[in-house]
BAFI-3210 file (N, C-alpha, C; in Angstrom, 3 decimals, decimal comma, padded with zeros to 6 digits):
// residues 209
n [1|2|3|4|5|6|7|8|9|10|11|12|13|14|15|16|17|18|19|20|21|22|23|24|25|26|27|28|29|30|31|32|33|34|35|36|37|38|39|40|41|42|43|44|45|46|47|48|49|50|51|52|53|54|55|56|57|58|59|60|61|62|63|64|65|66|67|68|69|70|71|72|73|74|75|76|77|78|79|80|81|82|83|84|85|86|87|88|89|90|91|92|93|94|95|96|97|98|99|100|101|102|103|104|105|106|107|108|109|110|111|112|113|114|115|116|117|118|119|120|121|122|123|124|125|126|127|128|129|130|131|132|133|134|135|136|137|138|139|140|141|142|143|144|145|146|147|148|149|150|151|152|153|154|155|156|157|158|159|160|161|162|163|164|165|166|167|168|169|170|171|172|173|174|175|176|177|178|179|180|181|182|183|184|185|186|187|188|189|190|191|192|193|194|195|196|197|198|199|200|201|202|203|204|205|206|207|208|209]
n.u [014,842|012,617|012,835|010,410|008,559|008,651|008,584|006,496|004,421|005,595|004,271|003,174|002,738|-000,136|000,147|000,285|-001,080|-001,795|000,284|-000,587|-000,395|-001,257|-002,879|-005,170|-004,120|-005,670|-008,177|-010,375|-011,427|-012,616|-014,416|-016,151|-017,171|-018,472|-020,490|-021,922|-022,735|-021,317|-018,754|-015,371|-012,563|-009,389|-006,632|-006,651|-004,605|-002,548|-000,933|001,833|003,341|005,920|005,486|006,532|006,134|006,273|007,828|010,524|012,046|010,334|008,156|009,326|009,958|007,412|006,154|007,785|007,234|004,498|004,590|005,978|004,139|002,019|003,159|003,384|000,801|-000,909|-002,458|-005,613|-008,717|-010,252|-013,265|-015,268|-014,839|-015,415|-014,755|-012,504|-010,024|-010,249|-009,799|-010,126|-009,126|-007,554|-006,968|-005,189|-002,312|-003,174|-005,035|-008,369|-010,372|-011,736|-012,901|-010,403|-008,431|-006,187|-003,858|-003,497|-003,139|-000,773|000,905|000,977|002,210|004,758|005,672|005,735|007,689|009,925|010,316|010,427|012,054|011,963|009,715|007,842|007,935|010,270|013,183|015,969|019,456|021,430|021,559|022,590|021,845|019,174|016,261|014,219|015,443|017,231|015,546|013,966|013,283|012,044|009,931|008,547|007,626|005,953|003,956|003,160|001,854|-000,606|-002,630|-004,088|-002,092|-000,215|001,961|005,041|007,132|005,931|004,799|004,506|003,053|001,640|001,788|-000,005|001,735|001,010|-001,618|-004,816|-007,008|-006,253|-006,629|-005,033|-003,910|-005,126|-003,005|-000,452|002,031|001,951|002,351|004,177|006,254|005,770|006,165|003,663|002,151|002,830|001,929|-000,887|-001,739|-001,022|-002,628|-005,198|-005,287|-004,936|-007,333|-009,153|-008,339|-009,129|-011,876|-013,836|-013,386|-014,376|-014,895|-012,614|-011,266|-008,198|-005,093|-002,367|000,783|002,506|005,387|006,177|008,452]
n.v [051,892|049,397|047,483|047,447|044,615|043,180|040,938|038,165|036,432|033,403|030,327|027,849|024,453|023,561|022,837|019,480|018,695|016,287|014,770|014,080|011,242|010,813|012,590|014,290|016,138|017,579|017,698|019,440|019,618|017,102|017,016|019,103|018,198|015,874|016,924|018,304|016,290|015,545|014,296|014,478|015,719|014,355|012,912|011,718|013,228|011,893|012,541|011,592|011,390|010,960|010,013|010,900|008,772|006,519|003,591|004,482|003,347|001,371|002,961|004,580|002,664|001,674|004,026|004,626|002,471|002,910|005,391|004,625|002,760|004,455|006,113|004,284|004,057|002,330|002,638|003,127|004,240|001,733|-000,280|-000,691|-003,625|-005,957|-008,599|-008,985|-009,767|-012,361|-015,860|-019,360|-021,663|-024,711|-025,634|-027,141|-027,901|-026,718|-024,889|-024,304|-025,486|-023,237|-019,914|-017,488|-014,520|-013,628|-012,417|-013,290|-016,049|-015,956|-014,845|-016,982|-018,941|-017,859|-017,781|-020,524|-021,367|-020,094|-021,408|-024,106|-026,324|-026,727|-026,946|-024,173|-024,086|-025,225|-024,152|-024,699|-025,247|-023,438|-020,277|-021,040|-023,675|-023,879|-022,878|-021,395|-019,890|-018,459|-016,862|-015,559|-012,862|-011,877|-013,710|-013,219|-010,633|-011,142|-012,632|-010,628|-008,895|-010,045|-009,044|-005,975|-003,012|-000,205|001,330|001,772|-001,051|-002,979|-005,115|-007,154|-006,916|-008,639|-006,861|-005,422|-004,667|-003,309|-001,508|-002,781|-001,063|000,625|-000,682|-002,973|-006,413|-009,219|-011,320|-013,726|-013,010|-010,296|-009,537|-008,414|-008,261|-005,829|-003,121|-003,211|-001,084|001,147|000,237|-000,099|002,469|004,018|002,779|003,298|006,115|006,654|005,638|007,436|009,781|009,286|009,261|010,838|010,308|008,956|005,448|003,852|006,090|007,384|007,396|009,252|009,437|011,421|012,270|013,983|015,814]
n.w [016,262|015,273|012,296|009,729|008,890|005,739|004,219|003,199|005,532|006,805|005,812|007,867|008,850|010,686|014,162|015,032|012,792|010,279|007,901|004,608|002,570|000,001|-002,509|-004,724|-007,408|-009,226|-007,977|-007,718|-010,286|-010,667|-008,540|-009,200|-011,657|-010,811|-009,189|-011,103|-012,724|-014,952|-017,207|-016,536|-018,474|-019,422|-017,460|-014,023|-011,636|-009,480|-006,511|-004,637|-001,425|000,884|004,302|007,626|009,366|007,861|006,359|004,689|002,593|001,586|000,862|-001,169|-003,100|-003,735|-004,684|-006,896|-008,601|-009,137|-010,432|-012,751|-013,863|-014,391|-016,325|-018,328|-019,098|-017,745|-015,507|-014,033|-012,616|-010,828|-010,858|-007,935|-006,126|-003,893|-003,807|-005,232|-004,290|-003,536|-003,254|-003,912|-001,511|-000,921|001,566|004,400|006,476|008,934|008,029|006,914|004,138|001,675|000,702|000,675|001,184|-001,403|-000,629|002,020|001,634|000,196|002,165|004,019|002,463|002,034|004,674|005,322|003,533|004,544|006,912|006,549|007,232|009,927|012,691|013,976|016,729|017,489|018,401|018,172|017,448|015,028|013,261|010,828|010,493|011,075|009,734|010,874|012,918|011,345|009,835|011,646|012,441|010,124|009,841|012,225|011,719|009,565|010,844|012,584|010,874|010,514|012,068|013,454|012,987|014,181|013,692|011,877|011,096|012,647|011,366|008,360|005,137|002,303|-000,588|-003,286|-006,055|-008,419|-007,771|-006,787|-006,788|-008,733|-011,032|-011,090|-011,357|-009,542|-008,676|-007,905|-008,909|-008,794|-006,240|-003,369|-000,519|002,033|004,350|006,766|007,978|006,373|003,882|004,304|005,016|002,758|000,806|001,860|001,788|-000,914|-001,866|-000,686|-001,965|-004,579|-004,564|-005,877|-008,482|-011,554|-012,336|-014,571|-015,380|-016,565|-014,722|-013,603|-011,903|-009,551|-007,580|-004,662|-002,519]
ca.u [013,497|012,589|012,520|009,117|008,656|008,067|008,444|005,249|004,484|005,884|003,172|003,597|001,697|-000,666|000,697|-000,534|-001,701|-001,271|000,705|-001,322|000,547|-001,813|-003,969|-005,392|-003,708|-006,800|-009,393|-011,488|-012,015|-013,469|-015,518|-017,091|-017,824|-019,377|-021,649|-022,679|-023,153|-020,601|-017,523|-014,211|-011,583|-008,014|-006,379|-006,530|-003,193|-002,388|000,343|002,258|004,356|006,312|005,174|007,600|005,856|006,359|009,105|010,866|012,487|009,156|007,377|010,010|009,824|006,011|005,885|008,504|006,495|003,253|004,954|006,290|002,909|001,253|003,813|003,103|-000,626|-001,538|-003,227|-006,927|-009,562|-010,970|-014,571|-015,223|-015,146|-014,948|-014,326|-011,396|-008,840|-010,692|-009,373|-010,453|-007,946|-007,884|-006,706|-003,987|-001,375|-003,837|-006,032|-009,537|-010,687|-012,729|-012,404|-009,523|-007,802|-004,945|-002,739|-003,268|-002,568|000,621|001,618|001,200|003,178|006,088|006,035|006,103|008,964|010,996|010,441|010,004|012,832|011,740|008,477|008,089|008,162|011,591|014,158|017,303|020,387|022,034|020,975|023,082|021,227|017,751|015,677|013,413|016,332|017,815|014,535|013,040|012,778|011,127|008,739|007,808|006,927|004,853|002,886|002,683|000,959|-001,912|-003,623|-003,951|-000,804|-000,378|003,253|005,911|007,986|005,179|004,375|004,675|001,887|001,789|001,243|-000,153|002,626|000,034|-002,766|-006,089|-007,892|-005,760|-006,842|-004,028|-004,411|-004,949|-002,266|000,716|003,161|001,776|002,475|005,516|006,169|005,936|005,805|002,207|001,601|003,010|001,047|-002,305|-002,008|-000,992|-003,832|-006,370|-005,280|-005,186|-008,776|-009,811|-007,993|-009,815|-013,298|-014,699|-012,933|-015,199|-014,171|-012,139|-010,476|-006,748|-004,433|-000,912|001,271|003,670|005,914|006,732|009,178]
ca.v [051,579|048,100|047,532|046,885|043,346|043,299|039,606|037,517|035,523|032,026|029,406|026,650|023,463|023,634|021,847|018,279|018,347|015,046|014,811|013,136|010,600|010,763|013,532|014,501|017,486|018,228|017,234|020,360|019,273|015,926|017,366|019,926|017,332|014,972|017,704|018,700|015,098|015,466|013,500|015,357|015,309|014,227|011,936|012,141|013,367|011,454|012,980|010,802|012,038|010,137|010,518|010,565|007,506|005,434|002,994|005,275|002,486|000,737|004,001|004,975|001,581|001,662|005,217|004,503|001,528|003,534|006,394|003,903|002,195|005,563|006,539|003,258|004,091|001,121|002,956|003,759|003,984|000,470|-000,397|-001,286|-005,068|-006,477|-009,998|-009,030|-010,374|-013,637|-017,031|-020,597|-022,309|-026,108|-025,939|-027,905|-027,317|-025,870|-023,999|-024,987|-025,116|-022,173|-018,681|-016,645|-013,486|-014,077|-011,892|-014,163|-017,296|-015,619|-014,699|-018,328|-019,650|-017,313|-018,226|-021,945|-021,501|-019,613|-022,247|-025,442|-027,447|-026,858|-026,388|-022,874|-024,238|-025,825|-023,083|-025,159|-025,164|-022,136|-019,683|-021,740|-025,001|-023,821|-021,779|-020,536|-018,915|-017,609|-015,948|-015,280|-011,489|-011,766|-014,501|-012,496|-009,504|-011,706|-012,918|-009,355|-008,288|-010,720|-008,267|-004,515|-002,387|001,240|001,980|001,019|-002,047|-003,939|-006,266|-007,129|-007,273|-008,803|-005,665|-005,444|-003,675|-002,553|-001,449|-003,255|000,083|001,281|-001,668|-004,024|-007,788|-009,958|-012,535|-013,841|-012,297|-008,874|-009,344|-008,214|-007,912|-004,404|-002,735|-003,251|000,238|001,968|-000,298|000,147|003,906|004,481|002,272|004,021|007,510|006,657|005,439|008,704|010,756|008,957|009,011|011,528|009,966|007,877|004,250|003,883|007,298|007,181|008,014|009,382|009,602|012,275|012,158|015,246|015,649]
ca.w [015,751|014,598|010,878|009,378|008,144|004,403|003,613|003,573|006,664|006,399|006,057|008,584|009,046|012,038|015,075|015,139|011,514|009,733|006,511|003,773|001,652|-001,346|-002,780|-006,149|-007,789|-009,900|-007,289|-007,975|-011,582|-010,521|-007,641|-009,955|-012,647|-010,101|-008,761|-012,292|-013,447|-016,223|-017,195|-016,744|-019,454|-018,955|-016,397|-012,630|-011,286|-008,099|-005,949|-003,481|-000,594|002,030|005,627|008,578|010,050|006,887|005,998|003,505|001,490|001,001|000,179|-002,399|-004,076|-004,146|-005,484|-008,164|-009,452|-009,585|-011,431|-013,989|-014,416|-014,942|-017,561|-019,333|-019,410|-017,198|-014,304|-014,159|-011,445|-010,998|-010,234|-006,605|-006,127|-002,612|-003,959|-006,191|-003,672|-002,967|-004,013|-003,202|-000,944|-000,620|002,977|004,724|007,432|009,906|007,436|006,382|002,755|001,513|000,096|001,479|000,369|-002,035|000,149|003,182|001,129|-000,133|003,435|004,576|001,616|002,319|006,027|005,265|002,820|005,416|008,110|006,130|007,743|011,368|013,218|014,600|018,171|017,710|018,201|018,502|016,330|014,754|012,051|009,639|010,379|011,394|008,962|011,736|013,543|010,308|009,297|012,741|012,398|008,997|010,159|013,269|011,095|008,789|011,798|013,104|009,900|010,470|012,804|013,338|013,272|014,330|013,481|010,970|011,719|013,455|010,580|006,902|004,324|000,865|-001,222|-004,742|-006,661|-009,210|-006,871|-007,317|-007,013|-009,943|-012,099|-011,090|-011,340|-008,298|-008,969|-007,031|-009,511|-008,521|-004,791|-002,829|000,897|002,308|005,703|006,836|008,261|005,180|002,855|004,591|004,999|001,368|000,142|002,360|001,356|-002,361|-002,017|-000,358|-003,007|-005,835|-004,309|-006,840|-009,836|-012,114|-012,774|-015,943|-015,632|-016,494|-013,577|-013,613|-010,526|-009,292|-006,230|-004,174|-001,259]
c.u [013,533|012,193|011,186|009,297|007,946|007,864|007,126|005,459|004,683|004,721|003,702|002,425|001,190|-000,111|-000,258|-001,208|-001,013|-000,897|-000,035|-000,366|000,037|-002,938|-004,044|-005,074|-004,848|-008,132|-010,593|-012,197|-013,002|-014,633|-016,595|-017,866|-018,823|-020,648|-022,545|-023,191|-022,502|-019,345|-016,329|-013,280|-010,217|-007,885|-006,481|-005,050|-003,040|-000,995|000,643|003,376|004,653|005,916|006,275|007,394|005,905|007,753|009,518|011,284|011,285|008,281|008,015|009,854|008,400|005,713|006,550|007,759|005,206|003,512|005,208|005,022|002,031|001,832|003,563|001,621|-001,402|-002,368|-004,559|-007,726|-010,394|-012,356|-014,419|-015,661|-014,562|-014,461|-013,079|-010,154|-009,177|-010,285|-009,742|-009,166|-008,334|-007,659|-005,436|-003,088|-002,054|-004,857|-007,153|-009,774|-011,765|-012,103|-011,575|-008,965|-006,490|-003,733|-002,447|-002,696|-001,082|001,452|001,949|002,241|004,599|006,560|006,480|007,450|010,137|011,259|010,264|010,825|012,726|010,363|008,809|008,393|009,547|012,670|015,561|018,179|020,944|021,353|021,426|022,371|019,722|017,135|014,836|014,291|016,906|016,839|013,570|012,457|011,747|009,825|007,898|007,031|005,785|003,667|002,303|001,699|-000,387|-003,011|-003,437|-002,526|-001,045|000,938|004,076|006,750|007,255|004,752|004,691|003,369|002,334|001,075|001,108|000,692|001,810|-001,275|-004,041|-007,009|-007,440|-005,706|-005,710|-004,669|-004,156|-004,323|-000,988|001,928|003,101|001,907|003,931|005,369|006,513|005,568|004,297|001,594|001,680|002,048|-000,410|-002,649|-001,982|-002,262|-005,074|-006,419|-005,411|-006,685|-009,541|-009,568|-008,798|-011,330|-014,238|-014,336|-013,767|-014,355|-013,799|-011,305|-008,986|-006,150|-002,939|-000,457|002,495|004,121|006,521|007,463|008,264]
c.v [050,258|048,257|046,848|045,628|043,490|041,944|038,982|036,564|034,100|031,116|028,145|025,702|023,548|022,514|020,668|017,869|017,121|015,229|013,718|012,563|010,545|011,787|013,760|015,949|018,257|017,783|018,123|020,035|018,124|016,182|018,149|019,078|016,394|015,693|018,073|017,502|014,964|014,623|014,399|014,802|015,167|013,254|012,564|012,156|013,079|011,814|012,167|011,522|011,147|010,821|010,105|009,224|006,310|004,814|003,620|004,401|001,857|001,760|004,352|003,920|001,526|002,833|005,123|003,579|002,158|004,637|005,713|003,355|003,284|006,052|005,556|003,200|002,919|001,383|003,607|003,419|002,727|000,552|-001,062|-002,743|-005,686|-007,924|-010,114|-009,707|-011,719|-014,795|-018,279|-021,282|-023,724|-026,492|-026,744|-027,153|-026,302|-024,903|-024,818|-024,580|-024,035|-020,949|-017,887|-015,559|-014,023|-013,598|-012,765|-015,517|-017,088|-015,508|-016,068|-019,098|-019,170|-017,792|-019,678|-022,142|-021,093|-020,542|-023,728|-026,583|-027,608|-026,338|-025,093|-022,995|-024,781|-024,807|-023,530|-025,108|-023,758|-021,548|-020,380|-023,072|-024,983|-022,610|-020,852|-019,466|-017,944|-016,533|-015,442|-013,869|-011,316|-012,508|-013,791|-011,320|-009,978|-012,038|-011,629|-008,672|-008,960|-009,886|-006,779|-004,063|-000,884|001,995|001,129|000,030|-003,108|-005,174|-006,073|-007,547|-007,676|-007,628|-005,885|-004,310|-002,736|-002,602|-001,965|-002,092|000,934|000,288|-002,686|-005,401|-008,442|-011,307|-012,530|-013,082|-010,801|-008,564|-009,248|-007,781|-006,438|-004,138|-002,542|-001,871|001,135|001,538|000,098|001,629|004,461|004,040|003,025|005,441|007,646|006,522|006,724|009,733|010,539|008,852|009,685|011,215|008,812|006,661|004,345|005,103|006,993|007,957|008,095|009,762|010,506|012,029|013,497|014,982|015,841]
c.w [014,966|013,144|010,610|008,537|006,807|003,735|004,046|004,731|006,187|006,774|006,729|008,746|010,476|012,906|015,192|013,847|010,923|008,265|005,743|002,735|000,224|-001,474|-004,280|-006,493|-008,435|-009,305|-007,593|-009,286|-011,433|-009,563|-008,382|-010,961|-011,978|-009,685|-009,946|-013,089|-014,804|-016,066|-017,472|-017,810|-018,805|-017,794|-015,011|-012,275|-009,794|-007,613|-004,695|-002,740|000,610|003,338|006,596|009,273|009,112|006,883|004,662|002,330|000,797|000,276|-001,157|-003,483|-004,630|-005,082|-006,851|-009,125|-009,983|-010,603|-012,782|-014,643|-015,017|-016,257|-018,698|-019,711|-018,843|-015,937|-014,664|-012,917|-011,710|-010,374|-008,868|-006,674|-004,874|-002,702|-004,839|-005,626|-003,047|-003,873|-003,219|-002,777|-000,507|000,833|003,144|005,663|008,349|009,343|006,821|004,936|002,722|000,872|001,095|000,577|-000,190|-001,232|001,370|002,771|000,806|001,141|004,022|003,771|001,896|003,690|006,021|004,581|003,711|006,592|007,794|006,737|009,262|011,719|013,957|016,083|018,482|017,376|018,615|017,250|016,202|013,516|010,770|009,430|010,600|010,694|009,825|012,378|012,521|009,843|010,364|012,672|011,289|009,278|011,215|012,675|010,189|009,689|012,359|012,174|009,786|011,125|012,600|013,643|013,403|014,224|012,525|011,769|012,517|012,678|009,110|006,242|002,931|000,190|-002,718|-005,327|-007,546|-008,432|-007,542|-007,632|-008,197|-011,098|-012,219|-011,015|-009,990|-008,628|-008,151|-007,584|-009,239|-007,030|-004,365|-001,371|001,114|003,759|005,799|007,060|007,034|004,081|003,093|004,535|003,573|000,644|000,554|001,800|-000,162|-002,619|-001,748|-001,467|-004,283|-005,697|-005,310|-008,289|-010,377|-012,489|-014,249|-016,280|-015,559|-015,316|-013,856|-012,210|-010,512|-007,846|-005,853|-002,853|-000,045]
res [m|a|r|k|r|t|a|p|t|r|q|t|q|p|k|g|a|k|i|v|s|a|y|l|e|n|a|d|v|f|r|t|a|k|a|a|g|t|t|p|r|g|p|a|v|l|v|l|r|n|r|p|d|f|d|k|r|d|f|d|r|k|a|k|d|l|v|r|l|g|q|e|g|r|l|s|k|a|k|s|d|r|t|s|n|s|v|y|h|r|g|g|r|g|t|k|p|g|n|r|s|r|t|n|v|f|r|d|r|v|t|r|r|l|t|r|n|r|r|l|t|q|q|h|g|t|p|e|t|n|q|y|l|a|n|k|d|l|v|d|r|l|y|g|g|r|g|p|v|n|a|r|g|q|g|l|d|p|d|h|v|h|e|l|q|l|d|g|k|d|e|y|a|n|l|r|l|m|d|a|w|t|n|r|e|i|g|r|e|i|s|v|a|l|r|d|v|p|p|g|t|p|v|i|v|k|v|v|p]
***
């Protein structure tokens, strides 16, 4: 006779379900307050989790910085500002003057620095004598990040270490190269997680396996 199962059924993730990299631990508190038109007390607790499709090294570095910034009391929900990443660019070297995103200006500056002793079309010499050859993989990923990406490793983005949506400053000192897919997905999911959080609310960050 088969033994009766007494242990609770193991909870498994539905097949095809997507792992979310950012969610709010106390989301119910902010949803309820928003519906009631009141202001919730205490900080928003943002939980980060690595996804299998992320660049793990880049995720870990990003998450570690956000945890530290939260512990230092420097994270809060920022007001929405679509012009916060805009900077006037004087143009030059194939670019026209006008307003551009600071991240794109940063990307171009890094690319020029990596290839400054040879034009990109001149692929002669050796990695020791030609900066283009020495940095080709990195330059290719910088160019790859100019457009849409749908998987890790397809491009690099300049990432705001202190997220703009968490009241970070839009300045070159706050930018660092990061896998484009990982960067964009984390940013998007943080935005979704904080949608019911009022601007100015302090945010702390936790990381879970």
